[in-house]
C-alpha positions as CSV (number, residue, x, y, z in Angstrom):
1,M,1.8,-43.0,-11.7
2,A,5.1,-41.6,-10.1
3,L,3.2,-39.9,-7.4
4,E,1.3,-43.0,-6.4
5,A,4.6,-44.9,-6.1
6,A,6.3,-42.2,-4.1
7,A,3.1,-42.0,-1.9
8,G,3.4,-45.8,-1.5
9,E,7.1,-45.5,-0.4
10,Q,6.2,-43.0,2.1
11,E,3.7,-45.3,3.5
12,V,6.2,-48.2,3.9
13,Y,8.7,-46.0,5.6
14,Y,6.0,-44.8,7.9
15,T,4.5,-48.3,8.7
16,A,7.9,-49.8,9.0
17,S,9.2,-47.1,11.3
18,R,6.0,-47.2,13.5
19,Q,6.2,-50.9,13.6
20,Q,9.8,-50.8,15.0
21,H,9.0,-48.1,17.4
22,L,6.0,-50.2,19.0
23,W,7.9,-53.3,19.1
24,A,10.7,-51.2,21.1
25,L,7.9,-49.9,23.5
26,L,6.6,-53.3,24.1
27,G,10.1,-54.5,24.8
28,M,9.8,-57.4,22.4
29,K,12.3,-58.6,20.0
30,M,12.0,-58.1,16.4
31,D,13.1,-60.3,13.5
32,Q,17.0,-59.6,13.1
33,D,16.4,-59.1,9.2
34,V,14.0,-56.2,9.7
35,I,16.6,-54.5,12.1
36,R,19.6,-55.0,9.8
37,E,17.6,-53.1,7.0
38,P,16.2,-49.9,8.1
39,V,13.9,-48.1,5.6
40,Q,15.5,-45.0,4.2
41,P,13.0,-42.0,3.9
42,I,12.5,-40.1,0.6
43,P,14.1,-36.7,0.5
44,G,11.2,-34.2,0.6
45,E,12.6,-32.4,-2.7
46,D,11.8,-35.6,-4.9
47,V,8.4,-35.8,-3.4
48,Q,5.7,-34.1,-5.5
49,P,2.6,-33.1,-3.9
50,L,-0.6,-34.9,-4.5
51,P,-3.2,-33.1,-6.8
52,G,-5.6,-32.7,-3.9
53,E,-3.0,-31.2,-1.6
54,A,-2.7,-27.3,-1.5
55,T,0.7,-26.1,-2.2
56,T,0.3,-22.6,-0.6
57,R,2.3,-21.9,2.7
58,Q,-0.6,-20.1,4.5
59,K,-4.2,-20.4,4.3
60,F,-6.3,-17.3,5.3
61,R,-9.8,-17.3,7.0
62,V,-12.8,-16.0,5.1
63,G,-13.0,-12.2,5.7
64,E,-9.4,-12.0,7.0
65,Q,-7.4,-9.2,5.4
66,Q,-4.6,-10.4,3.1
67,P,-1.2,-9.1,3.7
68,V,-0.3,-6.0,1.7
69,R,3.2,-4.7,0.7
70,L,3.4,-0.9,1.4
71,E,5.5,1.4,-0.8
72,V,8.4,3.1,0.8
73,G,10.5,6.0,-0.2
74,E,9.8,9.1,-2.2
75,P,6.2,9.1,-3.7
76,Q,6.4,8.9,-7.3
77,D,4.5,11.3,-9.7
78,K,1.7,9.5,-11.2
79,G,0.9,12.2,-13.8
80,S,-0.7,15.4,-13.6
81,T,-4.3,15.5,-12.3
82,E,-4.8,19.2,-13.1
83,N,-7.9,20.3,-15.2
84,C,-7.4,21.9,-18.7
85,P,-7.2,25.6,-18.4
86,L,-10.5,26.1,-20.3
87,S,-12.5,23.3,-18.4
88,G,-15.4,24.9,-16.5
89,T,-15.5,28.0,-18.5
90,V,-18.4,29.5,-20.0
91,V,-18.9,29.1,-23.7
92,E,-20.1,31.7,-26.1
93,L,-23.0,29.5,-27.2
94,Q,-27.0,30.0,-26.5
95,P,-28.9,27.1,-25.0
96,A,-31.4,27.5,-27.7
97,Q,-28.7,26.7,-30.2
98,I,-27.8,23.5,-28.5
99,R,-31.5,22.5,-28.0
100,A,-32.4,23.2,-31.8
101,T,-29.5,21.0,-33.2
102,G,-29.7,18.3,-30.6
103,V,-25.9,18.2,-30.3
104,E,-24.6,18.8,-26.9
105,K,-20.9,17.7,-27.0
106,L,-18.3,20.5,-27.0
107,Q,-14.6,20.0,-28.4
108,C,-12.1,21.9,-26.1
109,P,-10.2,24.3,-28.0
110,A,-7.1,23.8,-25.8
111,C,-6.7,20.3,-25.8
112,G,-9.3,18.7,-28.2
113,A,-11.4,16.9,-25.4
114,A,-15.0,16.2,-26.6
115,R,-17.3,16.3,-23.6
116,K,-21.0,17.0,-23.2
117,S,-21.9,20.5,-22.3
118,T,-23.7,21.8,-19.1
119,I,-26.7,24.0,-19.4
120,R,-27.5,26.2,-16.2
121,G,-30.1,28.7,-17.2
122,E,-28.9,30.9,-20.1
123,L,-25.3,29.6,-19.9
124,V,-23.5,26.8,-21.7
125,I,-20.7,25.7,-19.5
126,S,-17.7,23.4,-20.7
127,P,-17.3,20.5,-18.3
128,P,-14.4,20.1,-16.1
129,H,-11.8,17.6,-17.6
130,T,-8.1,17.0,-17.6
131,P,-6.1,17.4,-20.8
132,L,-6.1,14.6,-23.4
133,R,-2.8,12.6,-23.5
134,I,-3.7,10.9,-26.7
135,A,-5.5,12.6,-29.5
136,R,-8.3,10.6,-30.7
137,A,-10.7,10.8,-33.7
138,N,-14.1,11.9,-33.0
139,K,-16.7,11.2,-35.7
140,D,-19.7,12.2,-33.5
141,P,-21.4,15.4,-34.3
142,L,-20.0,18.3,-32.0
143,W,-19.5,22.0,-31.7
144,I,-16.0,23.1,-32.4
145,R,-14.8,26.7,-31.8
146,Q,-13.2,28.2,-34.9
147,G,-11.8,31.7,-34.4
148,T,-14.2,33.4,-32.3
149,T,-17.3,31.5,-33.5
150,W,-18.7,28.1,-32.6
151,T,-19.8,25.9,-35.3
152,K,-21.4,22.5,-35.5
153,R,-19.6,19.6,-37.1
């Protein structure tokens, strides 16, 4: 309701000032009461936008790239992206053992990451991976190295 009142006051001010301007252009005299009481505009900070009006400063066209803030200064270290030292190494398991049990996951002895093994011919290879930052409980069946032998858990 307050928005409607403010919009109505704006319209009255606009109409009155426009009427004064038109009468002045035509060189006609206006009623002296209208001249004595000029309508005061409402300050812009007191007027709230109508619900249908957009409040953004700029509108962008479809397909136009939005402005992007670029980082300046020294690049920050986002963490290590190096692989685990034992990733990508050959494991002392036989492909027949993996096929017989149906368990393809290996637990890395260095970091504890559980990943699916890669079989290439007669070699079982530990997949490349980054070291785990958080130790997670893994309840799935997998191969674990205990000492020098691999056992299924």
